[in-house]
C-alpha positions as CSV (number, residue, x, y, z in Angstrom):
1,M,22.4,84.8,110.5
2,P,26.0,85.2,109.1
3,R,28.4,86.7,111.4
4,S,30.3,89.7,110.4
5,Y,32.8,91.9,112.3
6,L,32.6,95.5,112.3
7,H,35.0,98.2,113.4
8,V,33.9,101.7,113.7
9,V,36.2,104.3,114.6
10,S,35.0,106.2,117.5
11,R,36.3,108.0,120.4
12,R,33.4,107.3,122.5
13,F,32.5,103.9,121.9
14,R,34.3,101.1,120.4
15,I,34.7,97.5,121.0
16,H,38.3,96.9,121.1
17,L,39.7,93.4,120.5
18,S,43.1,92.9,121.6
19,H,45.0,90.1,123.2
20,S,47.6,91.1,125.8
21,R,49.5,87.9,125.7
22,W,51.0,88.8,122.5
23,R,52.7,91.6,124.1
24,C,55.1,89.0,125.6
25,T,56.3,87.8,122.3
26,S,59.2,89.0,120.4
27,E,57.0,90.1,117.5
28,Y,55.5,93.6,117.6
29,T,51.8,93.7,117.4
30,W,49.3,96.4,117.2
31,V,45.5,96.3,117.5
32,L,43.3,97.9,115.1
33,A,41.5,100.8,116.4
34,W,39.8,103.3,114.3
35,S,39.9,107.1,114.7
36,R,38.2,109.2,116.9
37,I,34.8,108.2,116.6
38,R,34.6,104.7,116.1
39,I,32.1,101.9,116.4
40,E,34.0,98.8,116.6
41,A,31.9,95.9,117.1
42,V,33.9,93.2,115.7
43,M,37.1,91.4,116.0
44,E,40.2,93.4,115.6
45,Q,43.2,92.6,113.6
46,W,46.7,93.3,114.3
47,S,49.6,93.3,112.0
48,V,53.0,91.9,113.1
49,R,56.5,91.9,112.0
50,P,59.5,90.0,113.5
51,Q,61.8,92.5,114.9
52,A,65.2,93.1,113.4
53,D,68.2,92.2,115.5
54,G,68.9,94.7,118.2
55,E,66.1,96.8,117.2
56,R,64.5,98.7,120.0
57,S,62.3,101.7,120.6
58,K,62.2,104.1,123.5
59,D,60.1,101.8,125.3
60,G,62.2,98.8,124.8
61,L,60.0,97.4,122.0
62,P,61.0,97.0,118.4
63,P,59.6,99.7,116.3
64,P,56.7,98.5,114.3
65,T,56.6,98.6,110.4
66,I,54.2,97.3,107.9
67,A,55.4,94.1,106.3
68,A,54.7,93.3,102.8
69,K,52.9,90.4,104.0
70,Q,50.8,91.0,107.1
71,E,51.2,88.3,109.6
72,P,48.3,87.1,111.7
73,I,47.9,87.4,115.5
74,R,45.8,87.2,118.4
75,D,42.8,85.2,119.6
76,K,40.0,86.7,117.6
77,K,37.0,85.1,119.4
78,S,38.4,85.8,122.7
79,A,38.9,89.5,121.8
80,F,35.5,90.1,120.4
81,E,33.7,88.4,123.3
82,D,35.4,90.3,125.9
83,A,35.2,93.5,124.0
84,L,31.4,93.1,124.1
85,H,31.3,92.2,127.8
86,C,33.9,94.5,129.4
87,C,33.7,97.5,127.2
88,H,30.0,98.5,127.3
89,S,30.4,100.5,124.3
90,F,32.7,101.3,121.4
91,A,36.0,102.9,122.2
92,A,36.7,100.3,124.8
93,L,39.7,100.1,127.1
94,C,39.5,96.4,127.7
95,L,41.5,93.5,126.6
96,G,40.2,90.4,124.9
97,R,41.2,87.3,126.6
98,S,38.7,84.5,126.9
99,A,35.3,83.3,125.8
100,N,34.1,82.7,122.3
101,V,31.7,85.1,120.7
102,P,28.8,83.5,118.6
103,E,27.7,86.6,116.6
104,T,28.2,90.4,116.5
105,R,25.8,92.2,118.9
106,S,24.8,95.8,119.7
107,M,26.5,97.6,122.6
108,P,24.6,99.0,125.5
109,D,24.7,102.7,125.8
110,S,27.5,103.9,128.1
111,R,30.0,106.7,128.6
112,M,33.2,105.3,127.0
113,T,34.3,107.9,124.6
114,D,34.5,111.7,125.1
115,F,35.1,114.5,122.6
116,L,36.1,118.2,122.6
117,A,33.3,120.3,121.0
118,G,34.9,121.3,117.6
119,Q,37.9,118.9,117.7
120,F,38.5,117.3,114.2
121,F,38.5,113.6,114.0
122,D,38.2,110.8,111.4
123,I,35.6,107.8,111.5
124,R,36.4,104.4,110.0
125,L,33.8,101.7,109.6
126,E,34.9,98.2,109.1
127,V,32.6,95.1,108.4
128,H,34.8,91.8,108.7
129,A,34.0,88.4,107.2
130,P,36.3,85.4,108.1
131,V,37.0,83.2,105.2
132,N,38.3,80.2,107.3
133,G,38.8,79.2,110.8
134,S,36.1,78.7,113.5
135,E,34.4,82.0,112.8
136,A,34.1,81.5,109.1
137,N,30.9,82.9,107.7
138,G,31.3,82.6,104.0
139,G,33.9,85.3,103.7
140,I,31.6,88.1,102.1
141,P,31.5,91.3,104.1
142,D,28.3,93.3,103.7
143,P,29.2,96.1,101.2
144,N,25.8,97.9,101.9
145,F,26.2,98.7,105.5
146,S,24.9,102.1,106.8
147,F,25.9,104.5,109.5
148,T,23.7,107.0,111.3
149,I,24.2,109.6,114.0
150,E,21.8,111.3,116.3
151,K,21.8,113.7,119.1
152,V,20.0,112.1,122.0
153,G,16.4,113.3,121.7
154,G,16.7,114.1,118.1
155,K,16.3,112.0,114.8
156,P,19.0,109.8,113.4
157,Q,20.6,111.1,110.2
158,H,22.9,109.3,107.7
159,A,26.5,110.3,108.7
160,S,27.2,112.0,105.3
161,D,24.1,114.1,105.9
162,F,24.8,114.7,109.6
163,F,28.4,116.0,108.9
164,K,27.5,117.5,105.6
165,V,30.2,115.7,103.7
166,K,30.4,113.5,100.6
167,E,29.7,109.9,101.2
168,P,33.0,108.1,101.2
169,T,34.1,105.4,98.8
170,L,33.7,101.8,99.7
171,E,37.2,100.2,100.3
172,R,38.0,96.4,100.4
173,W,41.0,94.6,101.8
174,N,42.0,91.3,103.5
175,F,44.0,90.7,106.6
176,T,45.2,87.6,108.4
177,W,45.6,86.5,112.1
178,Y,46.0,83.5,114.3
179,E,42.9,82.4,116.2
180,D,45.1,81.2,119.1
181,L,48.5,80.1,120.0
182,F,48.0,76.6,118.6
183,A,47.1,78.1,115.2
184,R,50.3,80.2,115.4
185,D,52.5,77.3,116.2
186,A,50.9,75.3,113.3
187,F,51.3,78.3,110.9
188,K,47.5,78.1,110.2
189,P,46.4,81.8,109.7
190,S,42.8,82.7,109.4
191,V,41.8,85.1,106.4
192,V,39.4,88.1,107.0
193,R,37.7,90.0,104.2
194,V,36.9,93.6,104.9
195,T,34.6,96.3,103.6
196,S,35.1,99.8,105.0
197,K,34.5,103.5,104.6
198,A,36.2,106.5,106.2
199,Y,34.7,109.8,107.0
200,R,37.6,112.5,107.1
201,R,38.0,115.6,109.2
202,V,34.5,115.8,110.9
203,A,33.6,117.3,114.2
204,L,30.9,117.4,116.8
205,Y,30.0,120.9,118.1
206,E,27.1,120.8,120.4
207,P,27.8,119.3,123.8
208,G,25.7,116.3,124.9
209,E,25.1,112.6,124.2
210,Y,25.1,111.2,120.7
211,M,24.1,107.7,119.4
212,A,26.0,106.3,116.5
213,T,24.5,103.2,114.8
214,L,26.1,100.8,112.2
215,T,23.5,98.6,110.5
216,Y,24.8,95.7,108.4
217,N,23.8,92.1,107.3
218,D,20.3,92.8,106.7
219,G,19.3,94.6,110.0
220,T,22.0,93.6,112.6
221,K,22.9,96.8,114.4
222,T,25.8,97.9,116.5
223,I,25.1,101.0,118.7
224,A,27.6,103.4,120.4
225,S,27.3,106.2,122.7
226,W,29.4,109.4,122.5
227,L,29.8,112.3,124.9
228,V,30.8,115.8,123.8
229,R,32.0,117.4,126.9
230,D,30.5,120.7,128.0
231,L,33.6,122.8,128.4
232,A,33.8,126.6,128.6
233,T,35.1,128.5,125.7
234,V,36.5,131.2,127.9
235,R,40.4,131.2,128.0
236,K,41.8,131.1,131.4
237,A,45.6,130.7,130.7
238,K,47.6,132.6,128.2
239,N,50.3,130.1,128.2
240,I,50.8,126.4,129.2
241,V,54.0,124.5,129.9
242,L,53.5,120.7,130.0
243,F,56.5,118.9,131.5
244,I,56.6,115.2,130.9
245,G,59.0,113.1,132.9
246,D,58.9,110.0,130.7
247,G,58.3,106.9,132.8
248,M,58.5,108.9,136.1
249,T,56.8,107.5,139.1
250,T,56.3,108.7,142.7
251,N,58.8,105.9,143.8
252,M,61.4,107.6,141.5
253,I,60.7,111.1,142.8
254,T,61.1,109.8,146.3
255,A,64.5,108.2,145.5
256,A,65.7,111.4,143.8
257,R,64.7,113.5,146.7
258,L,66.8,111.0,149.0
259,I,70.0,111.2,147.1
260,A,70.0,115.0,146.5
261,H,68.4,116.5,149.6
262,K,69.9,116.3,153.1
263,Q,68.1,115.1,156.2
264,V,68.5,116.1,159.8
265,N,66.7,114.0,162.4
266,G,64.7,112.3,159.7
267,R,63.6,115.6,158.2
268,Y,64.5,117.0,154.8
269,Q,66.1,120.3,155.0
270,T,65.1,121.2,151.4
271,R,62.5,120.0,149.0
272,L,62.1,119.3,145.3
273,Q,60.6,122.1,143.2
274,M,57.7,119.6,142.3
275,D,57.1,119.2,146.1
276,K,56.2,122.8,146.2
277,F,53.4,122.6,143.7
278,P,49.9,123.5,145.3
279,V,47.9,120.7,143.6
280,L,48.8,117.0,143.3
281,G,46.9,114.5,141.4
282,H,47.2,111.0,139.9
283,Q,46.4,109.8,136.3
284,M,45.7,106.2,135.2
285,T,47.7,105.2,132.2
286,H,45.8,102.3,130.7
287,S,45.7,102.1,127.0
288,L,42.9,101.0,124.7
289,D,44.3,97.5,124.0
290,S,46.4,96.9,127.1
291,F,46.6,97.8,130.7
292,I,50.3,98.3,130.2
293,T,50.9,101.4,128.0
294,D,53.6,102.6,125.8
295,S,54.8,106.2,125.2
296,A,52.9,106.4,121.9
297,N,49.3,105.8,123.0
298,S,49.9,107.3,126.3
299,A,51.0,110.6,124.6
300,T,48.0,110.3,122.3
301,A,45.7,110.1,125.3
302,L,47.4,113.2,127.0
303,Y,47.4,115.3,123.7
304,T,44.0,114.3,122.2
305,G,41.8,113.0,125.0
306,H,41.4,109.7,123.2
307,K,42.6,106.3,124.3
308,S,44.6,104.5,121.5
309,S,46.5,101.3,120.9
310,V,50.1,100.4,121.8
311,N,52.4,102.2,119.1
312,A,49.7,104.5,117.7
313,L,50.4,108.2,117.4
314,G,47.2,110.4,117.1
315,V,45.0,107.7,115.6
316,Y,42.8,104.7,116.2
317,A,44.7,101.9,114.5
318,D,42.7,100.2,111.7
319,S,43.2,96.8,109.8
320,S,44.4,98.3,106.5
321,K,48.0,97.8,105.3
322,N,48.6,101.5,105.2
323,P,50.0,102.8,108.4
324,F,49.0,106.4,107.5
325,D,45.3,106.0,106.6
326,D,44.1,105.3,110.2
327,P,41.5,107.6,111.6
328,K,43.1,110.6,113.1
329,I,42.4,112.7,116.2
330,E,43.4,116.4,116.4
331,S,45.9,117.1,119.0
332,I,46.1,119.9,121.5
333,A,49.0,121.5,119.6
334,E,47.0,121.4,116.4
335,I,43.8,122.8,117.9
336,F,45.6,125.6,119.7
337,Q,47.5,126.7,116.7
338,R,44.3,126.4,114.5
339,L,42.1,128.4,116.8
340,T,44.4,131.0,118.4
341,G,47.4,131.4,116.0
342,G,49.6,131.1,119.2
343,G,53.0,129.5,119.4
344,V,54.0,126.0,119.9
345,G,57.3,124.6,121.3
346,I,58.4,120.9,121.4
347,V,61.6,120.1,123.5
348,S,62.8,116.6,124.3
349,T,66.1,115.0,125.3
350,A,65.1,112.0,123.0
351,F,65.6,111.8,119.4
352,I,62.9,114.2,118.3
353,A,60.9,111.7,116.1
354,D,60.4,109.6,119.2
355,A,56.8,109.0,120.5
356,T,56.3,111.6,123.0
357,P,57.3,114.6,120.9
358,G,56.1,112.9,117.7
359,A,52.5,112.5,118.9
360,L,51.9,116.3,118.8
361,T,51.8,116.3,115.1
362,A,52.1,112.8,113.6
363,H,49.1,110.5,112.8
364,T,50.0,106.9,112.3
365,R,49.6,103.6,114.0
366,D,53.3,102.8,113.6
367,R,55.4,105.0,115.9
368,G,58.5,103.7,114.1
369,Q,57.8,105.7,111.0
370,Y,60.4,108.3,112.2
371,G,61.0,110.1,108.9
372,Q,57.4,110.8,108.3
373,V,57.2,112.1,112.0
374,V,59.9,114.6,111.2
375,D,58.1,115.6,108.1
376,S,54.9,116.1,110.0
377,F,56.7,118.6,112.4
378,L,57.4,120.8,109.4
379,N,54.5,120.1,106.9
380,G,51.6,118.6,109.0
381,N,49.7,115.7,107.5
382,T,49.4,116.1,103.9
383,N,48.0,112.5,102.8
384,Y,44.4,113.3,103.8
385,T,42.6,116.6,104.3
386,W,43.6,117.7,107.8
387,T,44.3,120.7,110.0
388,N,46.5,123.4,108.5
389,W,49.8,123.2,110.4
390,T,52.4,125.8,110.0
391,G,55.2,124.2,112.1
392,P,56.2,124.7,115.7
393,D,58.1,127.8,116.7
394,V,60.6,125.7,118.5
395,L,61.8,122.2,117.9
396,F,64.7,121.1,120.2
397,G,66.0,117.6,120.7
398,G,68.3,114.8,119.3
399,G,67.8,112.6,116.3
400,A,70.1,114.0,113.6
401,E,70.0,110.9,111.7
402,Q,66.5,111.9,110.4
403,F,67.7,115.4,109.3
404,I,71.0,114.5,107.6
405,P,70.3,113.7,103.9
406,G,70.8,110.0,103.3
407,P,69.4,106.6,103.9
408,T,68.1,107.4,107.4
409,S,66.1,110.6,106.4
410,Y,62.7,110.7,104.9
411,L,63.1,110.1,101.2
412,G,66.7,111.0,101.6
413,K,65.9,114.6,102.1
414,D,68.1,117.2,103.9
415,Y,65.6,118.3,106.6
416,Y,68.0,120.9,108.0
417,A,67.7,122.6,104.5
418,A,63.9,122.0,104.5
419,F,63.5,123.7,107.8
420,A,65.9,126.6,106.8
421,K,63.9,127.1,103.6
422,K,60.8,127.7,105.8
423,S,62.7,130.5,107.8
424,Y,63.9,128.5,110.7
425,N,67.2,129.3,112.5
426,V,69.1,126.0,112.6
427,V,71.5,125.4,115.6
428,Q,73.4,122.3,116.5
429,N,75.2,122.9,119.8
430,K,74.7,124.7,123.1
431,T,76.8,127.6,122.2
432,S,74.8,128.4,119.0
433,L,71.5,127.7,120.9
434,L,72.2,130.3,123.6
435,A,73.3,132.9,121.0
436,T,70.5,132.6,118.4
437,S,67.9,135.1,118.1
438,N,64.7,134.9,120.0
439,K,62.7,136.5,117.0
440,S,62.8,133.6,114.6
441,K,61.5,130.0,114.5
442,T,64.3,127.8,115.6
443,L,65.3,124.1,115.0
444,G,67.8,122.8,117.3
445,I,69.2,119.2,116.9
446,F,72.1,118.5,119.1
447,S,73.2,114.8,118.5
448,I,72.6,111.7,116.6
449,S,70.0,109.5,118.4
450,N,69.2,110.5,122.1
451,M,70.9,113.3,123.7
452,A,73.6,112.8,126.4
453,K,72.5,112.2,129.9
454,W,72.9,114.8,132.7
455,L,75.4,112.5,134.6
456,D,77.6,112.4,131.5
457,R,77.4,116.1,130.7
458,N,78.2,117.1,134.2
459,V,80.1,114.5,136.1
460,Y,81.6,111.7,133.9
461,T,82.4,114.1,130.9
462,D,84.9,111.8,129.3
463,N,81.8,109.8,128.1
464,L,80.9,112.5,125.6
465,V,84.1,111.9,123.5
466,G,84.3,109.3,120.7
467,N,80.8,108.6,120.1
468,K,80.5,109.8,116.5
469,D,77.2,111.4,117.3
470,A,77.9,115.0,116.0
471,P,74.6,116.3,114.6
472,D,76.2,117.5,111.4
473,G,77.1,114.0,110.4
474,S,80.8,114.6,110.4
475,G,81.5,111.7,112.6
476,G,82.8,113.8,115.3
477,S,81.5,114.1,119.0
478,A,78.4,115.9,120.1
479,D,80.4,117.4,123.2
480,D,78.7,120.7,123.4
481,Q,75.1,119.7,124.1
482,P,72.5,121.7,126.0
483,G,70.5,120.0,128.7
484,L,66.8,120.1,129.2
485,K,67.0,123.4,131.2
486,E,69.0,125.2,128.6
487,M,66.6,124.0,125.8
488,T,63.4,124.8,127.9
489,L,64.5,128.3,128.9
490,K,65.4,129.2,125.2
491,A,62.2,127.8,124.1
492,I,60.3,130.0,126.5
493,D,62.4,133.1,125.4
494,I,61.5,132.5,121.8
495,L,57.8,131.8,122.4
496,H,57.5,134.8,124.6
497,E,59.2,137.1,122.0
498,R,57.2,135.7,119.0
499,H,53.7,135.4,120.8
500,R,53.4,138.1,123.5
501,D,49.8,138.6,122.6
502,K,48.4,135.2,121.5
503,G,50.2,133.1,124.1
504,W,51.9,129.7,123.5
505,F,52.0,126.0,124.5
506,L,55.2,124.2,125.3
507,M,55.8,120.5,125.9
508,S,59.1,119.7,127.4
509,E,60.1,116.1,128.0
510,A,62.8,114.5,130.3
511,A,62.9,111.5,128.0
512,S,65.8,109.6,129.5
513,I,64.2,109.0,132.9
514,D,62.5,106.3,130.9
515,K,65.3,105.3,128.7
516,Q,67.7,104.7,131.6
517,M,65.1,102.9,133.7
518,H,64.7,100.6,130.8
519,T,68.4,99.7,130.8
520,L,68.4,99.5,134.7
521,D,70.8,102.4,134.9
522,Y,69.0,103.9,137.9
523,D,71.7,106.6,138.7
524,R,71.4,108.2,135.3
525,A,67.6,108.0,135.5
526,L,67.6,109.8,138.7
527,G,70.1,112.3,137.3
528,E,67.5,113.0,134.6
529,L,64.7,113.3,137.0
530,L,66.6,115.8,139.1
531,E,67.6,117.8,135.9
532,L,63.8,117.9,135.2
533,D,63.2,119.4,138.7
534,D,66.0,121.9,138.1
535,T,64.4,122.8,134.8
536,I,61.0,123.3,136.5
537,K,62.6,125.5,139.0
538,A,64.4,127.7,136.4
539,T,61.2,127.9,134.3
540,I,59.3,129.4,137.2
541,A,62.0,132.0,137.6
542,R,62.3,132.8,134.1
543,L,58.5,133.2,133.6
544,A,58.4,135.4,136.7
545,A,61.3,137.6,135.2
546,L,59.2,137.9,131.9
547,G,56.1,138.7,133.8
548,D,54.2,135.7,132.5
549,L,54.1,133.5,135.6
550,K,50.6,134.4,136.8
551,D,49.2,133.8,133.2
552,T,50.9,130.4,132.7
553,L,49.6,127.0,133.8
554,I,52.7,124.7,134.6
555,L,51.7,121.0,134.6
556,V,54.3,118.3,135.5
557,T,53.4,114.6,134.8
558,A,54.5,111.4,133.3
559,D,53.2,109.2,130.4
560,H,53.5,105.8,132.2
561,G,55.6,104.3,135.0
562,H,58.1,101.5,135.7
563,G,58.2,99.1,138.5
564,F,61.1,100.8,140.4
565,D,61.6,101.2,144.1
566,V,64.2,101.3,146.8
567,M,64.3,98.7,149.5
568,G,67.4,99.4,151.4
569,S,71.1,100.2,151.0
570,V,74.2,98.3,149.8
571,D,77.7,98.2,151.2
572,T,79.4,98.1,147.8
573,K,82.9,97.7,149.4
574,Y,81.9,94.7,151.3
575,L,80.0,93.2,148.3
576,A,83.1,93.6,146.1
577,A,85.2,91.6,148.7
578,Q,83.1,88.6,148.8
579,G,83.8,85.5,146.7
580,T,80.4,84.0,145.9
581,D,77.1,85.4,144.7
582,R,75.3,84.2,147.9
583,S,77.8,85.9,150.1
584,K,77.6,89.1,148.2
585,R,73.9,89.4,148.8
586,S,74.7,89.9,152.6
587,A,76.0,93.4,151.7
588,I,72.4,94.4,151.3
589,G,70.9,96.2,154.3
590,T,67.2,96.6,155.0
591,Y,65.3,98.3,157.7
592,V,67.7,99.5,160.5
593,N,70.6,98.3,158.4
594,S,69.6,100.6,155.5
595,G,71.3,103.5,157.4
596,L,71.1,106.9,156.0
597,S,71.8,108.3,152.4
598,Q,75.5,108.9,151.6
599,Y,74.8,110.7,148.4
600,T,74.6,114.2,150.1
601,N,78.0,113.7,151.9
602,P,80.9,114.8,149.7
603,N,83.5,113.2,152.0
604,S,81.9,109.6,151.8
605,E,84.3,106.9,151.1
606,N,85.2,106.4,147.4
607,G,84.2,109.8,146.1
608,P,82.3,110.6,142.9
609,G,84.9,109.8,140.4
610,S,88.2,111.2,139.4
611,N,86.7,113.4,136.6
612,A,83.8,114.9,138.6
613,T,83.8,118.6,138.7
614,S,85.0,120.2,141.9
615,H,81.8,122.0,142.8
616,N,80.0,118.8,142.5
617,N,82.5,117.2,145.0
618,N,82.5,119.8,147.6
619,S,79.0,121.0,148.2
620,L,75.3,119.8,148.3
621,T,74.3,122.1,145.6
622,Y,74.9,122.3,141.9
623,T,74.8,125.4,139.7
624,D,72.4,128.1,140.9
625,G,71.1,126.3,144.1
626,T,69.3,123.4,142.7
627,F,70.1,120.3,144.6
628,F,71.9,117.3,143.0
629,P,74.0,114.5,144.8
630,A,77.3,115.7,146.2
631,N,78.7,112.2,145.6
632,W,77.4,109.8,142.9
633,D,79.7,106.9,144.0
634,P,79.5,106.6,147.8
635,R,80.4,103.4,149.7
636,Y,76.7,102.9,150.8
637,T,74.4,103.1,147.8
638,L,70.7,102.4,147.2
639,F,69.4,98.8,147.1
640,S,67.0,99.4,144.1
641,A,65.4,97.4,141.4
642,L,62.6,97.1,138.9
643,G,59.9,94.6,139.2
644,A,60.4,93.2,135.6
645,D,63.9,92.9,134.1
646,P,66.2,90.7,132.1
647,D,69.0,88.4,133.5
648,R,71.8,90.7,134.7
649,R,74.5,91.2,137.2
650,E,74.2,93.9,140.0
651,N,76.8,95.6,142.1
652,Y,74.6,98.7,142.8
653,Q,77.3,101.1,141.8
654,V,77.2,104.0,139.4
655,H,78.3,103.1,135.9
656,K,81.1,105.6,135.3
657,S,82.0,104.6,131.8
658,G,78.6,105.5,130.3
659,P,75.0,104.2,130.0
660,R,74.4,100.7,131.0
661,K,73.7,97.7,129.0
662,P,72.7,94.9,131.3
663,A,72.0,92.1,128.9
664,V,73.6,91.0,125.5
665,N,73.3,88.3,122.8
666,I,76.0,85.8,122.8
667,T,77.5,84.3,119.8
668,G,76.1,80.9,118.9
669,F,72.8,81.5,120.5
670,P,69.6,82.8,118.7
671,A,69.7,86.5,118.1
672,K,66.7,87.2,120.3
673,D,68.2,85.3,123.3
674,Y,69.9,87.5,125.9
675,F,72.2,86.8,128.7
676,V,74.0,88.6,131.4
677,N,76.4,91.1,130.0
678,Y,79.7,89.8,131.0
679,K,81.2,93.4,130.9
680,D,78.6,94.9,133.1
681,A,78.9,95.3,137.0
682,V,81.6,92.7,137.1
683,S,82.0,92.9,140.8
684,G,78.4,92.1,141.5
685,F,76.3,88.9,141.6
686,I,74.0,87.4,138.9
687,V,70.2,88.1,139.3
688,N,67.8,86.0,137.3
689,G,65.4,88.0,135.3
690,T,61.6,87.8,135.4
691,L,61.0,88.6,131.6
692,P,61.1,86.2,128.7
693,T,64.6,85.6,127.5
694,D,64.1,87.7,124.4
695,A,64.1,90.8,126.5
696,D,67.3,92.7,127.1
697,Q,65.9,95.5,129.2
698,G,63.1,96.4,131.6
699,V,59.4,97.1,130.7
700,H,56.7,99.5,131.7
701,S,54.4,99.0,134.8
702,L,50.7,99.5,135.7
703,T,51.3,102.2,138.4
704,D,49.4,105.5,138.2
705,V,51.6,108.4,137.8
706,P,51.6,111.8,139.5
707,V,50.5,115.1,138.3
708,F,51.6,118.4,139.7
709,A,49.8,121.6,138.9
710,S,50.4,125.3,139.5
711,G,48.9,128.4,137.9
712,P,45.5,129.2,136.2
713,C,43.2,126.0,136.3
714,Q,45.4,124.1,138.8
715,E,42.3,123.1,140.6
716,L,41.3,120.9,137.5
717,F,44.2,118.5,138.1
718,G,43.5,117.3,141.6
719,G,42.4,113.9,142.5
720,V,42.6,110.6,140.5
721,Y,41.4,110.4,136.9
722,N,42.2,109.0,133.4
723,N,45.0,110.2,131.4
724,I,42.6,111.5,128.8
725,D,41.5,114.0,131.4
726,I,44.7,115.8,131.2
727,F,43.8,116.9,127.6
728,Y,40.4,118.1,128.7
729,G,42.0,120.1,131.5
730,L,44.4,121.7,129.0
731,A,41.7,122.4,126.5
732,D,39.4,123.9,129.2
733,C,42.1,126.1,130.5
734,F,42.9,127.4,127.0
735,G,39.1,127.7,126.1
736,L,39.5,125.5,123.0
737,A,35.9,124.1,122.9
738,R,33.8,125.5,120.0
739,G,30.1,125.4,119.6
740,S,30.2,125.9,115.8
741,S,32.4,125.6,112.9
742,A,32.4,129.5,112.3
C-alpha cells in the first residue's frame, strides 16, 4: 500500500512530528500543526530561514518569516514514528526523535485534545506524498480523502454535514525538508506533495467524547479522539486580572524576596504580595513540538486551551507557505468579548506586538509578523471568516516602530492615526497617561522597542537619556515612561468606568523578567519581578477602593521558566582585587560562607550608585510601602547563574550603565559566532558557555512555573496541571461554555 502522510488539525488529537534537535541550530524552525481540531497522522514539515545578523526575538530566537523558497528540515521518519507511539492520538505533545515509520497508521483513542463548548476553531486536513527520499511513495497524494466526525455512541457524519458548512475546496502545494542531518549537510532535500482541505470557524457544543476519522488511500484510516469539557455556563467572576511574569520561576521569586525583604534570626519580617495569595499551583509548560517552550505557544496554551508549536500564535502550524492560513483557535479575549460584550485590556512592558500580548488576538504560525499582530489588535483577523473583534479597551506597552508610519509599520500605515480614527485616545508618556479620560478606549505606546526597566527608571535614571526611543519617532528620549503599575492601574480605571455592568478581562505582563534573564542581567530581571509584585499589591488596593475586589479573580503565573538560581554570595571587592581568573573564583562563598543578604542594608559598603534616589538609599521601602532593595550595589552580592548560557565574563555586580550584553560577535569571525563581550563585567572572570557558539544569550528551561490565585474560582488553580488548564479555569470562572450556537 502506498504510504501517505496526513495532517489533520485538531485540538484533541494530532500526531505531531517534530525534531527537537533542530532547535539547537541557528536556523529558526517551526513544526506544522493544524488548527484546533486536527488529525495529524503524518509527517510534519517545518519551514526554515537563516536568521538575519543580530536578529533576536523576546525569547532569544530569531523571529521566523516565510522564505520565498521553503527550506527543508527535520528527520521526517523519526518524527512520524514517535508521533504514533508517544502521542496516542492526534494533537500530540511529543517530539519525534528516533525510529522509522513504515506506513501511516490509525491512532488509538485517547484524551489528548480538549475543547471548550462553543469555542470556534479551524480544521485542516493534509495528506502528504514524498516524491523522493527513503519514504518516497510515488509522490501523488490522495485528492479523494474523506473526513467524518461522530459523537461517541452516535453515527459518523461527513464533516461538512456535521458542522453544516460548505465542503471546502481542495488545495495543493509542495514543501521540502531534510530527512536527517546527513541529508542537510549534503544539501539533499526531500520534496513532499500535499493535498489539503480546511474547515473554517466551526465549533463543538455538546460536552463529551468525539471521534474524528480521516480516510485516504483506498481505506487507510486515521482516527482521533476529542473531548469537549463539561464546564458550567454560570458566571462566577465579574472580572479577571491575569498577571504574567514572563519567564518567572519559583527560584526567581525566592531571590527577589531575599534582596528586598529583611530577615531577623532567619525569618523574613515581611513577605511578597504573591506570598499572601491563598492558592498556589504549578503548571507544566511543554509545547506541542518541544518540551522547551517559547512565549508564543505558551501564551497560546494559556489563552486558548490548546497546545501549539514553537513560534505559533493562536494556531496549529500547517505546511503551507502562507503564515496566515493556519487553522485558528479562538482566544479567551475573543470569546469573552463575543459572548459578553465586556471589556478587554492588554498591558505589557514589552513591545506590544511581542508574543505574550500578541497571542490574545493574532493568529499566525510566525510570531515575527509584528505589523499584522498590531493590525489584529485593531481590526481582528480579516483574511478568513472569524470572530468579530472590535478592539481592546486598553492597549499599553512599547513598540512604537510598528505604529509610526514608514518601513517598520504594517504596509507603511500610521497606526496612531488608525487607532484614533476608531475613537481611541492616544497617549505617549506617563504624564498624559495619568491625565487621560477613563471614559474612552485608550492606546498608550511609550517607547520604541521594549520599555525601560524598573532599575533604570528608578535608580540609574541617566540610562533613559540618549536612546532615541521616543514613541513619536522624533529621535528624542523616552524619559517619561510609566511602569507596569501605572499602566495596570490606569487600565483598571478605564475598564471599570466603561464596563461596570458587563465586567472585563485584563492581561498585564511583566515582560522584562524574561528579557533580562536572557541577557544574564539578573539585577534588572529581579527588579522587574519586584515591580510585578508591587503592581499586584497596588491592584488589590485599587480593586478594593472601586468595590470590585470580591468580584475579581486575580491570577499570577508565568509562561515558561529559565534555569536561574542562587548558590551563594560573592565578595565583589575581593574578586576585583585578584589578578587571575582562578583566584577571582575564590571570592565566591557557599554554605556558611554565603552570609546574609546585604541588599536590605542601606549602609553596606559601596552603596547603590551616585545617581540613586535618596529614598532608595536610606530605607528598606520604596514608594508606598512596597519593598525593594535599599542597596543595589552592595559589596556582597548574589552568586547566581543560569543553567544554559553563552561565553561571558562575570563579576556579579549590578550593571549601572544599562541593560547587559554578555556576548558579541567579533570582526573577522562568522556573523553567528559569539564571544565574551570585552566591555562587559571587566573586573570579572571568564566563564565558558554551555550553549552552541551561535547563541549570544540564555535560553528557556523545562521547569514548571508557579500559579497564584485569589478571588472567585481560586480553588480551580491549586495542584499541578498543564498550562492549557489555565484557559479552562478562566473560561469556567467567566461561564463561557455554550451548549448551542444560539
